[in-house]
C-alpha positions in Angstrom: -18.4 -32.1 32.3 -15.5 -33.9 33.8 -13.1 -35.9 31.6 -14.0 -39.2 33.2 -17.8 -38.5 32.8 -17.2 -37.4 29.2 -15.4 -40.6 28.4 -18.1 -42.6 30.0 -21.0 -41.1 28.0 -19.1 -40.7 24.7 -19.9 -44.1 23.3 -23.6 -43.9 24.3 -25.0 -42.7 20.9 -23.2 -45.4 19.0 -24.3 -48.0 21.5 -27.9 -46.8 21.3 -27.8 -47.0 17.5 -26.7 -50.6 17.8 -29.1 -51.6 20.5 -32.1 -50.5 18.5 -32.0 -53.4 16.1 -31.0 -55.8 18.8 -33.9 -54.7 21.0 -36.2 -54.8 18.0 -35.4 -58.5 17.3 -35.6 -59.6 20.9 -38.6 -57.6 22.2 -40.6 -56.6 19.1 -40.0 -59.5 16.8 -38.5 -57.4 14.0 -37.8 -59.2 10.8 -34.3 -59.3 9.3 -35.5 -56.8 6.6 -36.5 -54.3 9.4 -33.1 -54.7 11.1 -31.2 -54.2 7.8 -33.4 -51.2 7.0 -32.4 -49.6 10.4 -28.7 -50.0 9.4 -29.5 -48.3 6.1 -31.1 -45.5 8.1 -28.1 -45.3 10.4 -25.7 -45.1 7.5 -27.8 -42.2 6.0 -27.8 -40.4 9.3 -24.0 -40.6 9.6 -23.6 -39.2 6.1 -26.0 -36.4 6.7 -24.5 -35.4 10.1 -21.0 -35.6 8.5 -22.1 -33.2 5.7 -23.0 -30.8 8.5 -19.6 -31.2 10.1 -17.4 -30.6 7.1 -17.7 -26.8 6.7 -16.6 -26.3 10.3 -13.5 -28.5 10.4 -10.6 -26.4 11.6 -7.5 -28.2 10.4 -6.1 -28.3 6.9 -6.1 -31.6 5.0 -2.9 -33.6 4.9 -3.2 -36.3 2.3 0.3 -37.6 2.6 0.7 -37.4 -1.2 1.0 -33.8 -2.1 3.5 -32.0 0.1 4.6 -29.5 1.2 1.2 -28.0 0.9 -0.7 -31.2 1.9 -3.6 -30.3 -0.3 -5.2 -31.2 -3.6 -2.5 -31.2 -6.3 -1.5 -28.6 -8.9 -3.4 -30.5 -11.7 -6.7 -29.5 -10.1 -7.7 -26.2 -11.8 -10.8 -25.8 -9.6 -10.4 -27.2 -6.2 -6.8 -26.1 -5.4 -7.3 -22.3 -5.2 -10.3 -22.8 -2.9 -8.8 -25.4 -0.7 -5.7 -23.2 -0.2 -7.8 -20.3 1.2 -6.9 -19.3 4.7 -9.4 -17.6 7.0 -12.9 -18.2 8.2 -16.4 -16.7 8.2 -18.0 -16.0 11.5 -21.7 -16.8 11.7 -24.2 -15.7 14.4 -25.3 -18.2 17.0 -23.6 -21.1 18.8 -21.9 -22.6 15.7 -18.2 -22.1 15.1 -16.7 -20.3 12.1 -17.1 -21.6 8.6 -14.0 -22.3 6.6 -14.3 -21.7 2.8 -11.3 -24.0 2.2 -13.7 -26.9 3.2 -16.1 -26.3 0.3 -14.3 -28.7 -2.1 -14.6 -31.5 0.4 -18.2 -30.6 1.1 -19.0 -30.9 -2.7 -17.3 -34.3 -2.8 -19.3 -35.4 0.2 -22.6 -34.1 -1.3 -21.8 -35.9 -4.6 -20.6 -39.2 -3.1 -23.3 -39.6 -0.4 -26.2 -40.6 -2.7 -23.9 -43.0 -4.6 -22.8 -44.6 -1.3 -26.4 -44.9 -0.1 -27.4 -46.3 -3.5 -24.7 -48.9 -3.3 -25.7 -49.8 0.2 -29.3 -50.2 -0.9 -28.2 -52.6 -3.7 -26.3 -54.7 -1.1 -29.5 -54.6 1.0 -31.6 -55.7 -1.9 -29.4 -58.7 -2.4 -30.8 -60.1 0.8 -34.2 -60.4 -0.9 -36.0 -58.4 1.8 -39.7 -58.6 2.3 -40.9 -55.1 3.1 -44.0 -55.4 5.1 -46.0 -52.7 6.9 -44.3 -53.8 10.2 -40.9 -53.6 8.6 -41.6 -50.1 7.3 -42.8 -49.0 10.8 -39.7 -50.4 12.4 -37.6 -48.6 9.8 -39.3 -45.3 10.7 -39.0 -45.8 14.4 -35.5 -47.1 14.3 -34.4 -44.5 11.8 -35.6 -41.7 14.0 -33.8 -43.1 17.0 -30.5 -43.5 15.3 -30.7 -40.1 13.6 -31.4 -38.4 16.9 -28.7 -40.4 18.7 -26.1 -39.5 16.0 -27.3 -35.9 16.1 -26.7 -35.7 19.9 -23.3 -37.2 19.4 -22.5 -34.6 16.7 -23.6 -31.7 18.8 -21.9 -32.8 22.1 -18.7 -34.1 20.7 -18.1 -32.0 17.6 -19.7 -28.6 18.2 -20.1 -28.1 21.9 -17.0 -30.2 22.7 -15.0 -28.3 20.1 -14.1 -31.6 18.3 -14.1 -29.6 15.1 -10.7 -28.1 16.1 -9.2 -31.6 15.9 -10.4 -32.4 12.4 -9.8 -31.4 8.8 -12.7 -32.0 6.4 -10.8 -35.0 5.0 -10.5 -36.7 8.4 -14.3 -36.0 9.1 -15.1 -38.1 6.0 -13.3 -41.1 7.5 -16.3 -42.0 9.7 -19.1 -42.3 7.1 -17.0 -44.3 4.7 -15.8 -46.6 7.4 -19.4 -47.3 8.3 -20.2 -47.6 4.6 -17.8 -50.6 4.4 -19.0 -52.1 7.7 -22.7 -51.9 6.9 -21.9 -53.3 3.4 -20.1 -56.2 5.1 -23.2 -56.8 7.4 -25.5 -56.9 4.4 -23.3 -59.2 2.3 -22.6 -61.4 5.3 -26.4 -61.9 5.9 -26.8 -62.6 2.2 -24.1 -65.3 2.4 -25.5 -66.8 5.6 -29.1 -66.9 4.3 -28.4 -68.0 0.7 -25.2 -70.0 0.7 -25.2 -71.6 4.1 -29.0 -72.0 4.2 -29.1 -70.4 7.6 -33.0 -70.8 7.8 -32.6 -74.5 8.2 -29.9 -74.1 10.9 -30.5 -71.2 13.3 -33.1 -69.0 11.5 -32.7 -65.7 9.7 -33.7 -63.7 12.8 -31.0 -65.2 14.9 -28.5 -64.7 12.1 -29.2 -61.0 11.8 -29.1 -60.8 15.6 -25.6 -62.3 15.6 -24.5 -59.8 13.0 -26.0 -56.9 15.1 -24.2 -58.0 18.2 -21.0 -58.3 16.1 -21.5 -54.8 14.8 -22.1 -53.5 18.3 -18.8 -55.1 19.4 -17.0 -53.5 16.5 -18.3 -50.0 17.3 -17.3 -50.3 20.9 -13.9 -51.5 19.9 -13.5 -48.6 17.4 -14.4 -46.1 20.2 -11.8 -47.7 22.5 -9.1 -47.6 19.7 -9.8 -43.9 19.1 -9.3 -43.2 22.8 -6.0 -45.1 22.8 -3.0 -43.1 21.5 -1.0 -46.2 21.0 -3.5 -48.1 18.8 -4.7 -47.4 15.3 -7.4 -49.1 13.3 -6.7 -50.4 9.8 -8.7 -47.5 8.3 -6.5 -45.0 10.1 -3.3 -46.8 9.0 -4.5 -46.6 5.3 -6.1 -43.1 5.4 -4.7 -41.2 8.4 -6.7 -39.6 11.2 -7.4 -36.3 12.9 -3.9 -36.6 14.5 -2.2 -36.6 11.1 -3.9 -33.4 9.8 -2.2 -30.0 9.6 -2.6 -27.6 12.5 -3.2 -24.2 10.7 -1.0 -21.2 11.6 -1.5 -17.7 10.3 0.9 -16.2 7.7 3.2 -13.7 9.5 2.9 -10.1 8.3 5.9 -7.7 8.5 5.6 -4.8 10.8 4.7 -1.4 9.6 2.6 -0.3 6.6 3.2 -1.8 3.1 5.1 0.5 0.7 3.0 -0.7 -2.3 -0.5 -2.3 -2.7 -1.3 -4.0 -6.0 -4.6 -5.6 -7.0 -6.9 -5.9 -10.0 -10.0 -3.8 -10.2 -13.4 -5.6 -9.9 -14.2 -5.4 -13.6 -10.9 -6.6 -14.7 -11.0 -9.5 -12.3 -14.5 -10.6 -13.5 -13.4 -10.5 -17.1 -10.3 -12.5 -16.3 -12.4 -15.1 -14.4 -15.0 -15.4 -17.1 -12.4 -15.9 -19.8 -10.6 -18.6 -17.9 -13.9 -20.3 -17.2 -14.8 -20.4 -20.9 -11.3 -21.7 -21.7 -12.0 -24.5 -19.3 -14.4 -25.8 -22.0 -11.4 -26.9 -24.0 -9.9 -29.1 -21.2 -10.6 -32.7 -20.4 -13.5 -32.2 -17.9 -15.6 -30.5 -20.6 -15.2 -33.2 -23.2 -18.4 -34.9 -22.2 -20.3 -31.6 -22.6 -19.0 -31.2 -26.1 -20.0 -34.8 -27.0 -23.5 -34.2 -25.8 -23.7 -30.9 -27.7 -22.4 -32.6 -30.8 -24.9 -35.4 -30.5 -27.7 -32.9 -30.1 -26.6 -31.1 -33.3 -26.2 -34.3 -35.3 -29.6 -35.5 -34.3 -31.2 -32.1 -34.7 -32.3 -32.3 -31.1 -32.2 -28.9 -29.5 -33.0 -30.3 -26.0 -30.0 -32.5 -26.0 -27.8 -29.7 -27.3 -29.1 -27.4 -24.5 -28.4 -30.1 -21.9 -24.8 -30.3 -23.2 -24.5 -26.6 -22.9 -25.9 -26.8 -19.4 -23.2 -29.4 -18.5 -20.6 -27.1 -19.9 -21.8 -24.2 -17.9 -21.9 -26.4 -14.8 -18.3 -27.3 -15.4 -17.2 -23.7 -16.1 -18.9 -22.0 -13.2 -16.7 -23.6 -10.5 -13.6 -22.7 -12.6 -14.8 -19.1 -12.8 -15.4 -18.9 -9.1 -12.0 -20.5 -8.3 -10.2 -18.1 -10.6 -11.9 -15.1 -9.1 -11.3 -16.4 -5.5 -7.6 -16.9 -6.3 -6.9 -13.5 -7.9 -9.9 -11.2 -7.8 -10.3 -11.0 -4.0 -6.7 -10.6 -3.1 -4.4 -7.6 -2.6 -0.6 -7.9 -3.0 1.0 -5.9 -0.2 4.7 -5.1 -0.8 6.9 -4.4 2.1 10.7 -3.7 2.0 11.6 -7.3 1.5 8.4 -9.3 1.4 5.1 -9.6 -0.6 2.1 -10.7 1.4 -1.0 -12.0 -0.5 -3.9 -10.6 1.5 -7.5 -11.7 1.0 -9.7 -8.6 1.4 -13.0 -10.6 1.8 -11.7 -13.0 4.5 -9.4 -10.3 5.9 -6.7 -12.9 6.2 -3.1 -13.2 4.8 -2.9 -16.1 2.4 0.8 -16.4 1.5 4.1 -14.6 1.5 7.2 -14.4 -0.6 10.6 -13.1 0.7 12.9 -11.4 -1.7 15.9 -13.6 -0.7 14.0 -16.7 -1.9 13.3 -15.3 -5.4 15.3 -17.0 -8.1 13.7 -15.3 -11.1 11.1 -12.7 -12.0 9.5 -12.2 -15.4 6.9 -9.8 -16.9 4.9 -11.3 -19.7 2.2 -10.0 -21.9 -0.7 -12.3 -22.8 -3.7 -11.4 -25.0 -5.7 -10.3 -22.0 -2.8 -8.1 -20.9 -2.8 -6.5 -24.3 -6.5 -5.9 -23.9 -6.1 -4.4 -20.5 -2.8 -2.6 -21.2 -1.1 -4.6 -18.4 1.5 -7.3 -17.8 1.6 -10.5 -15.7 4.4 -10.6 -13.2 5.7 -14.0 -12.2 8.2 -14.9 -9.4 10.0 -18.2 -9.0 11.4 -19.2 -5.6 14.0 -21.6 -4.3 12.8 -25.2 -4.2 12.7 -26.3 -0.5 13.0 -30.0 -1.5 9.9 -31.0 0.4 8.3 -34.2 -0.9 6.7 -37.3 0.4 7.3 -40.9 -0.5 4.5 -43.0 -1.7 3.7 -45.7 0.9 0.8 -48.1 1.6 0.3 -47.2 5.3 0.3 -43.8 6.8 3.1 -43.4 9.4 2.5 -42.9 13.1 1.2 -39.4 13.9 4.4 -38.5 15.7 6.4 -39.0 12.5 4.0 -37.2 10.1 4.8 -33.6 9.1 1.7 -31.8 10.5 3.4 -28.3 10.5 1.7 -25.7 8.4 3.9 -24.1 5.7 2.4 -20.6 6.3 5.7 -18.7 6.3 7.5 -20.5 3.5 8.1 -18.4 0.4 5.7 -19.4 -2.4 6.1 -18.7 -6.1 3.7 -15.9 -7.0 1.8 -14.8 -10.1 0.4 -11.2 -10.2 -1.9 -11.1 -13.2 -2.6 -7.9 -15.1 -0.3 -5.5 -13.3 -0.3 -2.0 -14.7 3.3 -1.2 -13.8 5.3 -4.4 -12.7 8.4 -2.4 -12.0 6.7 -0.6 -9.1 6.5 -4.0 -7.5 10.0 -5.2 -8.3 11.5 -1.9 -7.3 9.8 -2.1 -3.9 11.5 -5.5 -3.4 14.8 -4.6 -5.1 14.3 -7.3 -7.7 14.0 -5.2 -10.9 17.4 -6.5 -12.0 15.6 -9.7 -13.0 13.5 -7.8 -15.5 16.6 -6.0 -16.8 18.3 -9.4 -17.5 15.1 -10.5 -19.3 15.4 -7.6 -21.7 
């Protein structure tokens, strides 16, 4: 498809979704409740198609707050190790690769979607809708049309048109939450027009909702034009960023030749380590609610409530167990003459590197798990590159935002449960740090 033809048909699904309620009012005498129900269906369709998009987004998130990594902060014990993962999983068929690093955003989308739809339904209920059989039929017909239209747009623009390569999972979420606000404004505007201004006595509820439908159509067309104009940005993009401000991923460079040393935990040790850290997560803030429920169940002698609390605790611990195992259990530390490369053996992708000249300190400590395993935990500190970002209300222009990946910057590393840490430091010529420690 030519570029001109592509630009001509790109807004069609959004326009069709907006023309459905307008045509329903003008040609089929749809009630205001039916029109607002169609908007509810459109919002649900956008959220559902967005959930399908998230796992395939190619770029890395850049939230303008946590740099240099541009990802969820260090205080997140669950999401950070997963979102930092590089590499993808190829799947058969016409779909692009899946990116494990998008799983945290997918979980957020799955959790927030029902809440967003529930809030939109509350706003809809404020309009005191009269749900008749005709309104329900209009909702079904209109919902199917907008769902199919949004699906066609998703397939053509995002998958077949390789739009996934321009987005991170974070920028994909901009669309549904933007529509969430717009649809909420439409619902509340109709409520104000009908209740406060007594629109029934002036122009009629049907014409009021028709005016709002036309206004929403105009907004969607304008949004499409702004997206195609590199020199214009919507208010949402100024506050949140856009696909243009996300990080273009680059692979971690691996030195030539074979590594002189390979270090990794065996599977049993990695599983025990992950389980222990998952159980310890019970004593952190996210598990407090689980303890409260368990305590209440014990005090009231209600075994069911206590078991529910234990279930909540398990639900909190399992993601931590998975994150810990993903971070350390699936990787191999490959030592070259002057570099360590962290290599994920499942994704077959290098994750990070550390050059010997960047190391400022190296320590070998013995925790209680190390004493159990007969190992030590080797930690490396590196020079601070001084990368940071200033807090600001609006996201800068895409040309001024740092969208470069930090793939080849030396990162501080922790090698847990190493049987002989000196074999690693000797390979890098850094054992003198351990001598100083003694």
